[in-house]
C-alpha positions as a Python dict, from the first residue, in 0.01 Angstrom:
ca = {
    (1, 'X'): (0, 0, 0),
    (2, 'X'): (88, 226, -292),
    (3, 'X'): (450, 228, -397),
    (4, 'X'): (479, 607, -415),
    (5, 'X'): (232, 756, -169),
    (6, 'X'): (316, 595, 164),
    (7, 'X'): (67, 657, 444),
    (8, 'X'): (206, 718, 790),
    (9, 'X'): (-21, 589, 1070),
    (10, 'X'): (-96, 935, 1209),
    (11, 'X'): (-327, 955, 1508),
    (12, 'X'): (-561, 1251, 1543),
    (13, 'X'): (-444, 1276, 1903),
    (14, 'X'): (-78, 1315, 1804),
    (15, 'X'): (107, 1597, 1630),
    (16, 'X'): (434, 1404, 1635),
    (17, 'X'): (451, 1038, 1534),
    (18, 'X'): (747, 833, 1656),
    (19, 'X'): (834, 497, 1504),
    (20, 'X'): (1120, 275, 1623),
    (21, 'X'): (1201, -29, 1410),
    (22, 'X'): (1435, -324, 1452),
    (23, 'X'): (1392, -521, 1130),
    (24, 'X'): (1583, -748, 891),
    (25, 'X'): (1617, -455, 648),
    (26, 'X'): (1470, -117, 552),
    (27, 'X'): (1154, -89, 344),
    (28, 'X'): (1340, -77, 14),
    (29, 'X'): (1093, 71, -235),
    (30, 'X'): (1069, 426, -358),
    (31, 'X'): (797, 603, -160),
    (32, 'X'): (692, 941, -25),
    (33, 'X'): (459, 1083, 237),
    (34, 'X'): (325, 1427, 315),
    (35, 'X'): (494, 1429, 655),
    (36, 'X'): (850, 1554, 708),
    (37, 'X'): (1065, 1267, 839),
    (38, 'X'): (1361, 1287, 1076),
    (39, 'X'): (1548, 959, 1039),
    (40, 'X'): (1819, 833, 1274),
    (41, 'X'): (1993, 523, 1138),
    (42, 'X'): (2090, 377, 1473),
    (43, 'X'): (2226, 65, 1304),
    (44, 'X'): (2239, -25, 938),
    (45, 'X'): (2417, 37, 608),
    (46, 'X'): (2309, 72, 248),
    (47, 'X'): (2224, 322, -25),
    (48, 'X'): (1995, 622, 23),
    (49, 'X'): (1819, 770, -280),
    (50, 'X'): (1627, 1093, -216),
    (51, 'X'): (1506, 1296, -510),
    (52, 'X'): (1810, 1327, -738),
    (53, 'X'): (2052, 1253, -453),
    (54, 'X'): (2231, 928, -379),
    (55, 'X'): (2492, 820, -126),
    (56, 'X'): (2571, 540, 117),
    (57, 'X'): (2409, 559, 459),
    (58, 'X'): (2589, 431, 766),
    (59, 'X'): (2508, 358, 1129),
    (60, 'X'): (2475, 685, 1319),
    (61, 'X'): (2358, 898, 1024),
    (62, 'X'): (2071, 1142, 1080),
    (63, 'X'): (1863, 1267, 786),
    (64, 'X'): (1567, 1496, 733),
    (65, 'X'): (1342, 1386, 444),
    (66, 'X'): (1124, 1662, 303),
    (67, 'X'): (746, 1640, 268),
    (68, 'X'): (652, 1445, -47),
    (69, 'X'): (1019, 1384, -129),
    (70, 'X'): (1050, 1044, -305),
    (71, 'X'): (1311, 835, -125),
    (72, 'X'): (1427, 485, -45),
    (73, 'X'): (1674, 333, 198),
    (74, 'X'): (1816, 25, 22),
    (75, 'X'): (1988, -196, 279),
    (76, 'X'): (2304, -375, 174),
    (77, 'X'): (2267, -724, 25),
    (78, 'X'): (2389, -888, 346),
    (79, 'X'): (2069, -777, 525),
    (80, 'X'): (1860, -990, 288),
    (81, 'X'): (2050, -1311, 365),
    (82, 'X'): (1856, -1388, 684),
    (83, 'X'): (2146, -1363, 930),
    (84, 'X'): (2009, -1290, 1277),
    (85, 'X'): (2284, -1043, 1371),
    (86, 'X'): (2226, -838, 1055),
    (87, 'X'): (1926, -625, 1142),
    (88, 'X'): (1862, -255, 1104),
    (89, 'X'): (1760, -32, 1393),
    (90, 'X'): (1599, 299, 1304),
    (91, 'X'): (1413, 579, 1478),
    (92, 'X'): (1177, 787, 1265),
    (93, 'X'): (996, 1104, 1371),
    (94, 'X'): (715, 1220, 1141),
    (95, 'X'): (534, 1553, 1154),
    (96, 'X'): (296, 1738, 926),
    (97, 'X'): (446, 2069, 822),
    (98, 'X'): (108, 2227, 746),
    (99, 'X'): (-42, 2124, 1078),
    (100, 'X'): (251, 2269, 1271),
    (101, 'X'): (245, 2590, 1068),
    (102, 'X'): (-122, 2650, 1149),
    (103, 'X'): (-71, 2606, 1521),
    (104, 'X'): (258, 2574, 1705),
    (105, 'X'): (476, 2757, 1455),
    (106, 'X'): (255, 3068, 1463),
    (107, 'X'): (405, 3170, 1795),
    (108, 'X'): (644, 3465, 1748),
    (109, 'X'): (917, 3273, 1930),
    (110, 'X'): (900, 3005, 1658),
    (111, 'X'): (980, 3236, 1365),
    (112, 'X'): (1330, 3096, 1313),
    (113, 'X'): (1214, 2736, 1323),
    (114, 'X'): (919, 2813, 1091),
    (115, 'X'): (1149, 2966, 828),
    (116, 'X'): (1380, 2667, 855),
    (117, 'X'): (1102, 2411, 809),
    (118, 'X'): (959, 2607, 515),
    (119, 'X'): (1286, 2537, 329),
    (120, 'X'): (1298, 2163, 389),
    (121, 'X'): (1174, 2048, 47),
    (122, 'X'): (1504, 1894, -57),
    (123, 'X'): (1585, 1727, 274),
    (124, 'X'): (1927, 1721, 440),
    (125, 'X'): (2189, 1516, 616),
    (126, 'X'): (2293, 1644, 956),
    (127, 'X'): (2656, 1640, 1068),
    (128, 'X'): (2756, 1404, 1348),
    (129, 'X'): (2602, 1527, 1674),
    (130, 'X'): (2551, 1339, 1998),
    (131, 'X'): (2340, 1631, 2124),
    (132, 'X'): (2083, 1586, 1845),
    (133, 'X'): (2076, 1207, 1888),
    (134, 'X'): (2023, 1246, 2263),
    (135, 'X'): (1732, 1481, 2197),
    (136, 'X'): (1581, 1236, 1946),
    (137, 'X'): (1601, 972, 2220),
    (138, 'X'): (1422, 1214, 2457),
    (139, 'X'): (1142, 1261, 2202),
    (140, 'X'): (1104, 883, 2179),
    (141, 'X'): (1100, 838, 2557),
    (142, 'X'): (864, 1129, 2633),
    (143, 'X'): (486, 1138, 2615),
    (144, 'X'): (216, 1402, 2558),
    (145, 'X'): (327, 1760, 2637),
    (146, 'X'): (679, 1653, 2732),
    (147, 'X'): (720, 1496, 2386),
    (148, 'X'): (613, 1826, 2226),
    (149, 'X'): (864, 2012, 2443),
    (150, 'X'): (1145, 1773, 2345),
    (151, 'X'): (1042, 1798, 1981),
    (152, 'X'): (1060, 2179, 1986),
    (153, 'X'): (1406, 2150, 2136),
    (154, 'X'): (1503, 1910, 1856),
    (155, 'X'): (1374, 2144, 1585),
    (156, 'X'): (1565, 2432, 1742),
    (157, 'X'): (1887, 2228, 1748),
    (158, 'X'): (1849, 2118, 1387),
    (159, 'X'): (1759, 2469, 1266),
    (160, 'X'): (2078, 2615, 1415),
    (161, 'X'): (2317, 2351, 1277),
    (162, 'X'): (2579, 2472, 1032),
    (163, 'X'): (2731, 2279, 741),
    (164, 'X'): (2408, 2096, 663),
    (165, 'X'): (2428, 1878, 351),
    (166, 'X'): (2125, 1902, 117),
    (167, 'X'): (1985, 1571, -8),
    (168, 'X'): (1885, 1699, -350),
    (169, 'X'): (1942, 1989, -587),
    (170, 'X'): (1606, 1990, -764),
    (171, 'X'): (1382, 2241, -594),
    (172, 'X'): (1045, 2201, -422),
    (173, 'X'): (816, 1904, -376),
    (174, 'X'): (821, 1649, -658),
    (175, 'X'): (460, 1566, -727),
    (176, 'X'): (502, 1269, -958),
    (177, 'X'): (214, 1039, -1038),
    (178, 'X'): (176, 689, -895),
    (179, 'X'): (248, 536, -1237),
    (180, 'X'): (571, 734, -1267),
    (181, 'X'): (662, 640, -911),
    (182, 'X'): (615, 270, -984),
    (183, 'X'): (827, 300, -1297),
    (184, 'X'): (1107, 486, -1115),
    (185, 'X'): (1096, 227, -837),
    (186, 'X'): (1136, -53, -1092),
    (187, 'X'): (1431, 129, -1246),
    (188, 'X'): (1602, 189, -912),
    (189, 'X'): (1538, -167, -792),
    (190, 'X'): (1693, -309, -1108),
    (191, 'X'): (1999, -83, -1087),
    (192, 'X'): (2076, -138, -718),
    (193, 'X'): (2040, -514, -770),
    (194, 'X'): (2238, -549, -1093),
    (195, 'X'): (2500, -270, -1083),
    (196, 'X'): (2785, -526, -1050),
    (197, 'X'): (2738, -643, -1409),
    (198, 'X'): (2714, -473, -1745),
    (199, 'X'): (2375, -305, -1796),
    (200, 'X'): (2299, -188, -2148),
    (201, 'X'): (2077, 106, -2232),
    (202, 'X'): (1850, -131, -2421),
    (203, 'X'): (1809, -357, -2117),
    (204, 'X'): (1723, -81, -1871),
    (205, 'X'): (1490, 81, -2127),
    (206, 'X'): (1294, -243, -2150),
    (207, 'X'): (1259, -248, -1770),
    (208, 'X'): (1099, 96, -1795),
    (209, 'X'): (890, -3, -2101),
    (210, 'X'): (1038, 287, -2299),
    (211, 'X'): (1253, 323, -2608),
    (212, 'X'): (1620, 397, -2534),
    (213, 'X'): (1584, 758, -2646),
    (214, 'X'): (1265, 811, -2444),
    (215, 'X'): (1423, 644, -2142),
    (216, 'X'): (1723, 878, -2146),
    (217, 'X'): (1495, 1182, -2149),
    (218, 'X'): (1267, 1032, -1882),
    (219, 'X'): (1555, 939, -1648),
    (220, 'X'): (1720, 1278, -1686),
    (221, 'X'): (1391, 1454, -1614),
    (222, 'X'): (1331, 1267, -1288),
    (223, 'X'): (1687, 1250, -1152),
    (224, 'X'): (1872, 1542, -1315),
    (225, 'X'): (2136, 1280, -1402),
    (226, 'X'): (2215, 1069, -1704),
    (227, 'X'): (2164, 695, -1676),
    (228, 'X'): (2539, 629, -1709),
    (229, 'X'): (2619, 901, -1456),
    (230, 'X'): (2374, 759, -1201),
    (231, 'X'): (2498, 403, -1252),
    (232, 'X'): (2862, 511, -1215),
    (233, 'X'): (2776, 703, -899),
    (234, 'X'): (2607, 394, -757),
    (235, 'X'): (2913, 184, -839),
    (236, 'X'): (3153, 436, -686),
    (237, 'X'): (2949, 444, -365),
    (238, 'X'): (2982, 66, -342),
    (239, 'X'): (3352, 89, -424),
    (240, 'X'): (3399, 331, -134),
    (241, 'X'): (3236, 80, 99),
    (242, 'X'): (3462, -196, -27),
    (243, 'X'): (3777, 15, 5),
    (244, 'X'): (3693, 122, 361),
    (245, 'X'): (3624, -239, 461),
    (246, 'X'): (3971, -344, 348),
    (247, 'X'): (3826, -662, 199),
    (248, 'X'): (3988, -645, -145),
    (249, 'X'): (4305, -771, -309),
    (250, 'X'): (4371, -474, -537),
    (251, 'X'): (4200, -170, -684),
    (252, 'X'): (4156, -374, -1000),
    (253, 'X'): (3964, -624, -786),
    (254, 'X'): (3742, -340, -657),
    (255, 'X'): (3674, -212, -1007),
    (256, 'X'): (3555, -546, -1147),
    (257, 'X'): (3349, -634, -839),
    (258, 'X'): (3159, -304, -860),
    (259, 'X'): (3076, -331, -1230),
    (260, 'X'): (3349, -134, -1409),
    (261, 'X'): (3487, -292, -1725),
    (262, 'X'): (3849, -195, -1655),
    (263, 'X'): (4058, -37, -1380),
    (264, 'X'): (4151, 267, -1591),
    (265, 'X'): (3788, 365, -1635),
    (266, 'X'): (3726, 293, -1265),
    (267, 'X'): (4007, 526, -1157),
    (268, 'X'): (3884, 802, -1388),
    (269, 'X'): (3520, 781, -1278),
    (270, 'X'): (3612, 745, -909),
    (271, 'X'): (3827, 1059, -912),
    (272, 'X'): (3563, 1254, -1104),
    (273, 'X'): (3294, 1153, -852),
    (274, 'X'): (3487, 1167, -522),
    (275, 'X'): (3755, 1423, -612),
    (276, 'X'): (4033, 1181, -515),
    (277, 'X'): (4179, 866, -663),
    (278, 'X'): (4094, 532, -496),
    (279, 'X'): (4444, 519, -350),
    (280, 'X'): (4414, 872, -209),
    (281, 'X'): (4070, 790, -70),
    (282, 'X'): (4210, 487, 115),
    (283, 'X'): (4506, 688, 244),
    (284, 'X'): (4281, 966, 377),
    (285, 'X'): (4053, 713, 545),
    (286, 'X'): (4344, 541, 718),
    (287, 'X'): (4475, 874, 844),
    (288, 'X'): (4137, 956, 998),
    (289, 'X'): (4105, 627, 1188),
    (290, 'X'): (4464, 611, 1312),
}
């Protein structure tokens, strides 16, 4: 299996491929496929990287991954510890944009859906919706023509949703080579595994087999972010998880456990990234759940 170009087991007899997985953890390497992917995280938590986008994913999230959009779902560390109750449950729906466009989407009634799908390069996160999740479940449960009917209903629902959150800001399909994909995967794997400690530019450059200067240019080109900015964003995402869990003694404790060298720098970076201080973030969360 190639790290970048991931092949979906598409049957010639099926336009829509449904895959339901209950596994110890997500496939956690950077990969892409020519099919658009609708992903319902029924159960699971971790970090999603899609193009130049990164955030935590939680149980109940629904995403649309664009065709050929490099992405990885990195499950939290606890899912790799072999505990039986820590398993992910996901439902994935794959479809080939080109195949649909040549056939089903040519119907005049499908104009709105066709225009929507044509703009899916950067992917998206859908807002919380039991209606969409119920329709995804109908697609999974249905067969043959009834599955197609449920799928059309799902596309219609998604195409009419407001307040959709894009998964990336860099435009169009990212056609990177397999060698570049392997290198980016090695970089991401190292960062998501070692973010809790100090990582020097020299160290991460050696992982990528580049000089520090070349690495900075390479990383910026493929993520639209600086290395330090990406690493800080990763750390802040983990800090948010820790704060929400309530399993910390102080904000200083959070800062050191997520890789920041001091609490002052942590507070500054957190507010710059989230728009609120750690204390304000915790207060807002508590107000929502009360």
